[in-house]
C-alpha positions in Angstrom: 39.4 139.6 145.0 37.7 142.8 145.8 34.8 143.7 143.5 35.8 145.9 140.7 34.1 147.4 137.7 35.3 147.7 134.2 33.3 148.5 131.0 33.9 146.9 127.6 32.4 146.8 124.2 34.1 143.7 122.8 34.3 140.1 124.0 38.0 139.8 123.2 38.8 142.9 125.4 36.8 141.2 128.3 38.8 138.0 127.9 42.1 139.9 127.8 41.1 141.4 131.2 40.0 138.1 132.6 43.5 136.7 131.6 45.2 139.6 133.4 43.1 139.0 136.5 44.0 135.3 136.4 40.4 134.4 137.2 39.5 130.8 137.9 35.8 131.3 137.3 33.8 133.3 134.7 30.1 133.8 135.0 28.7 134.9 131.7 25.3 136.5 131.1 23.5 135.2 128.0 21.7 138.2 126.6 23.1 140.0 124.6 26.7 138.8 124.6 26.1 135.1 123.9 22.8 135.5 122.0 20.6 138.5 121.4 17.3 138.7 123.3 14.5 136.4 122.0 16.8 135.0 119.3 16.7 131.5 117.8 17.8 128.3 119.4 20.6 128.1 116.8 21.9 131.5 117.8 22.0 130.5 121.5 23.8 127.2 120.6 26.3 128.9 118.4 27.0 131.7 121.0 27.5 129.2 123.8 29.9 127.1 121.7 31.8 130.3 120.5 32.3 131.5 124.1 33.4 128.1 125.3 35.9 128.0 122.5 37.3 131.4 123.3 37.5 131.1 127.1 39.1 127.6 127.0 42.3 129.4 126.1 42.5 131.2 129.4 45.2 129.4 131.3 43.9 129.9 134.9 40.2 129.3 134.1 38.7 126.3 135.9 35.0 127.0 135.7 32.7 128.7 133.2 29.1 129.3 134.1 26.5 130.7 131.7 23.8 132.4 133.7 20.5 133.9 132.6 17.3 135.0 134.3 15.4 133.7 131.3 14.2 130.1 130.8 16.3 129.6 127.6 18.7 126.6 127.5 21.1 125.5 124.8 20.6 122.2 123.1 23.9 120.9 124.4 26.6 122.1 126.8 29.9 121.9 125.0 32.8 120.1 126.6 36.1 121.9 127.0 38.7 119.5 128.3 39.3 120.1 132.1 37.2 123.2 132.1 33.9 122.8 134.1 31.1 124.3 132.0 27.6 124.9 133.6 24.4 126.6 132.4 22.0 128.2 134.9 18.6 129.2 133.5 16.0 131.1 135.6 19.0 132.1 137.7 17.3 134.7 139.8 20.2 137.1 139.6 21.3 138.9 141.8 19.2 137.4 144.6 20.2 133.7 144.3 23.9 133.0 144.8 23.7 129.3 145.7 24.5 128.1 142.1 27.8 129.9 142.4 28.9 129.0 146.0 31.2 126.2 145.1 33.1 128.0 142.3 36.8 128.6 142.5 38.1 132.1 143.2 39.0 134.6 142.0 36.2 135.2 139.6 34.5 137.6 137.3 30.9 138.2 136.1 30.5 139.3 132.5 27.2 140.9 131.8 25.3 144.0 130.5 23.2 144.9 133.5 24.5 146.6 136.7 21.3 145.8 138.7 21.6 142.0 138.0 25.0 141.0 136.8 26.9 143.8 138.6 25.2 143.2 141.9 25.8 139.5 141.6 29.5 140.1 141.1 29.5 142.4 144.1 27.7 139.8 146.3 30.1 137.1 145.2 33.2 139.3 145.6 34.0 138.9 141.9 35.1 141.5 139.4 32.3 142.9 137.2 33.3 143.1 133.5 30.5 145.2 132.1 29.6 144.4 128.5 28.0 147.4 126.9 26.5 146.8 123.4 25.2 149.6 121.3 21.7 150.4 122.4 20.4 150.2 118.8 18.0 147.2 118.7 18.1 146.6 122.4 14.6 145.9 123.7 13.0 148.7 125.8 13.2 146.9 129.2 16.9 146.1 129.0 17.7 149.5 127.6 15.8 151.2 130.5 17.4 149.0 133.1 20.9 149.7 131.5 20.3 153.5 131.9 19.0 153.2 135.5 21.9 150.8 136.3 24.4 153.5 135.3 23.3 155.4 138.3 24.2 152.5 140.6 27.8 152.1 139.4 29.3 154.6 141.8 27.4 153.2 144.8 28.3 149.6 144.0 31.9 150.0 142.7 33.0 153.4 143.9 36.6 154.4 143.1 37.7 151.0 141.9 35.8 151.7 138.7 37.7 151.9 135.3 35.9 152.5 132.1 37.4 151.0 129.0 34.5 151.4 126.5 35.5 152.7 123.1 33.5 155.0 121.0 33.4 152.4 118.2 30.3 150.3 118.0 30.9 146.7 119.1 31.1 143.8 116.7 30.3 140.4 118.3 29.4 138.6 115.1 26.1 137.6 116.6 23.0 138.0 114.6 20.6 140.5 116.1 17.3 139.0 114.9 16.2 135.5 114.3 
């Protein structure tokens, strides 16, 4: 699969696109889609279980990898039948690709940052499904990186880019503070 770029504000929209792409692998960034930055252990555990439950319905999916550059880890990795579920902390995205080398293709990376998640997708030859939360409450560092990353989209993804972000604020159901 040639790297492509699409922008979303809701997890369900992202999963609809993953279904259309018939991906066999999803790599999911943790902050902020699964759990808000520096949130509680309970929020991380709930978010991981919620995402596993939702992606388990994708018929072609064989592997789900949660990936974060932070040291956070869930208390447990939920089982999902025949779906292989992994969690990679201190991932070193986008420089380290070894944790993803044996994953089935085609695949997609779901994340909020072009310089880390988007570049990882590009290096792996996966689609990049760009999750864009409202910037209210986003810590300064990720907000700055998001804005700088917008400049890199044309260079990384060129004409294959499609934007599907809505003007409505996203609603993930995740608590934003712990």
